[in-house]
N, C-alpha and C positions, 0 to 999 in steps of 0.2 A: 774332154770330158765328152760324153753323148748326153744330148740332153734330154731328159724328161721329158714326153710329152703327154698333158694331161687331158684327160676326157674336160668336156665344158657342161656347165649347168647355167640354165637361164630363169630368171624370174624374178618377176614385177608385184608391187602393188601400189593399188591407186589411192592419190594422196583426197581424201576425204574428212581428214580428222586425226587427232590425237591415236595412237594405236591403243589395245588394251590387252588385258592379261590372253585372252584367246588368242592375239596374234602372235603372242610371246611364245606360248607353249604350243601352238599349233603349228610355226610359219618359223619364227625367228630361232628358238633352240634348234631346228634342223639347218637351216642358213650358217649358224656358225659351226655347226660340227662339217658341213660340206665342203663349206671352202677351204678349209686345210686339205680337203684330198683332191678338190676339182679345180681347174681353171673358171673362175665364177664371175657371173655379171649380174648383178643385182639392180634394175630398175624404178624410180619412181614413176609412173605410169601416166602422166598430166593429159595426156591425149585421152586415155581410156576414161578418165575422171570425164571430160568433155563429153562421153558419149549419153551420161545420162542426167550430169550437171552443168551442162553448156549456158544455162543461164543463172545461176549460182557460182559467178567465178569470183567475188569478192574476197574469198579466203582462201583463194590457190597458192599463192607465195607462202603464207603463213602454213598452210596444209602442207607442203611442200617441205617444208622446214623443220615443219614437227615429226614427219614420217622419217627425217633424214635423224634428227636428232635421237631419236625410239632405236632406230637402227643402231647408232654408232653406240650409243649408252647402253644396250642390251651385249653389243659383243661383233657385230658385222665390222671388219677390220679392213679400211681403204687400205692396206698396205699390201694386204694377198687379195683381195676381191676387188672386180671395177665396179663402183658406183655410179652411176649415171642418171639424168634427167631423160625422160623419153624422146622431149621436142626438142633437146639438143641436140639430138642425132639424126639428122633429117632423112640420112639414108634408111630410118627404118621406114618411111614415107614413100621413097620411091621403091623400096622393094615391094611395100604393100600395095602399090599401083600395078605393078608389074602380075601380083600372085593374083591379083584382083580378075586379071585377064582373063586367067586362065582355070578360076575357079567356079564350078557349076555354080549356079542356083541354090539346087536344092541341096547342097551338100553344106549352106550357108543356113538356109532357114531349118534343116535338122536339127542346128545346135539346142542342146536342151536348156540354155538360159534364155534363149531366145523364146523359147516355147514357152516356159514360165511365166516371162514378162508377158507374152500374148495372152496367155491366162488370166492373170494378172488385170488386163486393160480390159479382159473380155467380162470379169465379176464383177468391175467397177463401170461395165456400161460405155465404157470407152472403144473409141475408135482405133485398129490397130494401126490404120494408116498414119498416126499421128508419132509413131515413133521413127526417129530419123533415119535418114541413109546413113549416117555414121554408124548410129547404133547394130544398124543391121548389119552393116560391113566389119563391125566390131572383130567378130571372129577370125577373117584373115589378118587383120592387123595384129591379130594375136599370135598367131602365124608367123608372121614377119618378123615380131619382137625376138623368136625362138631361133628361125633359121638366118636371121642377119649375122649371127656367128657362130650357125650350123652348129646347133647344139648336140650334147650325144646324148642326154638327159634332161628332161624337165620336173624339179621337186613339186609334186601337186598332191593334194590331197584325193580320194576316191570320184569325188564329185567332181573333179577338172579331167578326169581320164579323158571327156570326150572330146575336151580342146586339142588334147597331145596327139588324139587318133586323126581327128582332122589335120593338124598340120603335118604330119606322117603321108597321108592321102595329097595332099599337094607339093609336098616333096617329092612323093614317087611320081606324082603327074607331071612335075615340070622337068625332072628326068627324063621322064620317057618324052614327052614331046620332044625337047631338044635334043636329045640323043647323048646325054652328058651325064656321070656321073657326079654332080656338084654338090647337092644336097645329101646330109646323112638323113635316115628316118627316125627320130627323137623317140627314145623311151620315156614315157612315165617313171618317176623315179618317185613310188608312193611314199609321203610321208607318214608313219608311225606316229599320229598325233595324239597327244592326252586331250582329248575332248573336254573344253571346261565350258560349263554351262555359263547362260548368264544368272543374275541375282533371283530372278524369276523362274527359272526353269528352263526357258526358250534357249534360244540360240543367241549368245552375246554377241552384242551390237549397239552400236551407239545409237541407230537412230531407234532401238526400244529400250533406252533408259535404262539397260539394266549389268552394265558393263564397270569394270574396273579398270579406271587407266596405266598404263604403265608410269606415268607421271603423276597419279594423284598422290596428294601426301597422306602422311599416315592417320591424322586426324577422317579427312576423308573418305580412306580407306575401309577405317571403324566404323565410320557412320554406313557405308553404304554395305557393307558384311553384315548389319542389325537387320536389313531387309531381307536377307537370302532366305530362302522357305528351307523349313528343315522338315521335319517329320506330322504332316499335319493331323496326326492322330493323337497326339502328344499336346494336349490342353493347359495342362499345370506342373508346374515346375516337381513336383512329386510324383506325376506321372510318367512308368517305366517307357522308355522309347526305344525305338528300332532302328538301328542307323540303316540300314535295307531298305528302308522307307523314307530316309532325312532324300529330298528332293535335291538339294544343292550342295548344303555345307559339308556335308559327309563325302560328299565326291572331290572336295577342294582340299579337305585333310589327306587323301588320299594322295593328294599331289604334293602337299605343302608339308605333310609331319611325315615324320619316320615311320618304321613298323613299330615300334615299342610307343609311341604316341598315337600311334592310330588306335592297337591294342586296348591302352589306358582310356581312348575317349569311345570306345564302342562300349567297355565295363561300366565307366561311368553313367553312359547312357542308358542302358540299358537297366542298372540296378536303381537309376533315377538319384544316384548321387551326386549328379551335375546337370543344369536346367539348358535350356537351347542358347540362354543370355549369355552364361559364361562361357560356355562352348565357342560361340559366334567370338566372344571377346579374345580369349587363345587364340583364336585362329586369325582374327586380324593382327596379332601382334607376329605371328609366324609369317604372315605375309610378307607385313612391312620390315620384318628381319632380312628376310628373303631378297625383297626388291629395294633396300637399302642401297648399296652398292652400286648398282644401277642411273636408279634416282639420283644420287649427290654425283655420279658421274654426267648424267643430263645435265644437272644443275651449273655444273662448271662448263659443259661445251656450251649452254644458253650465252655466256658470256663472250663467245668467239665467233661471233657471224663472221668475218672473214675467215674464220679456217672453214667455215661450212661451207660459204659460198667457193671458197677453194676446193674443197673435196668434189663439189657437183661441177665445176667447169673443168678442173684437171679429168677426173672420170670421165666425164662426157667427150672429150678430146680424146680421151685412150680408146675409148670405145669406140670413138669414129674413127681411128685407125683403121682398126678390125673390119669396120662396118663399109669402108669404101672398097675394102680388097674383095669383100666381099659382092658388091656391088658392080666393080669392074668385071667379076667373074661371070655375074648376070647379064650382063648387057651384051659380054661377048657371044655367050651362049646364045642369048635371041636374035643377035646381029644386028644391034642398033646402031644408029649409024653415027661414027665418031671420026 
């Protein structure tokens, strides 16, 4: 029987805390679908976390476990996907070193994330030289993550396409320098994300204190939804509202409500039949119903620490087998002494 060769995808997340609904709808749901079609490598990027949190590592182990719990509870399947911890596959660092030797400095400096960080530091009147060497080099480390498994595609949002383009440039340069067709030039696989705003209307994020976490209790979810922004022009309950001016809550209904429910919410809002408080209460109930199976599964997994560790270590061993194959080819191409 002929073996079916699947295209490969690689993607990861930094372990900086429990994941929120923005992660679930923007990333995880996409991964869950892709893992059925592609040979998938999903990694917890603890080295990447150190680029900005090198002096805040007291919660690293807990954060790694929380990311894994959220992945598994959401539907990332370790039976069909390779889940690994970045630092447990040291070949990533080896490849990073080799790639850093051939990557021009100006390629790294044009990375939009570094430009944003530099702007933030400038606005705060801080010296850009305070950025660490590791942070300046992280775009090449990201390329190493992708190229280590010779990925064909990288699932990203539009704001991350520049990272994939850099990886393509580095892969092409390596192949040209060493006269070998070793690395694919990976293509971005744009994620059609359901953009879920934070409760204050800004980008959802832990640091903004405007998120709903995957692991939040029903009570916490309800309390958080109460703070969500609606139509600022609607002051009293009997004022007629306009869902098109509802900055956050109606957008949530578009994700969690059926078409009929959305129509009903619109009608009741526009006629002032229902106030914002009641609308939020109904929305919280819908979110809790949707998230209940995921949260229940997460609670069960929390009771199985040995199972979680096994997934990390076995997945990392599996990833390392593939990674070693790549490093051998790279070192042969470079003609390293063996």
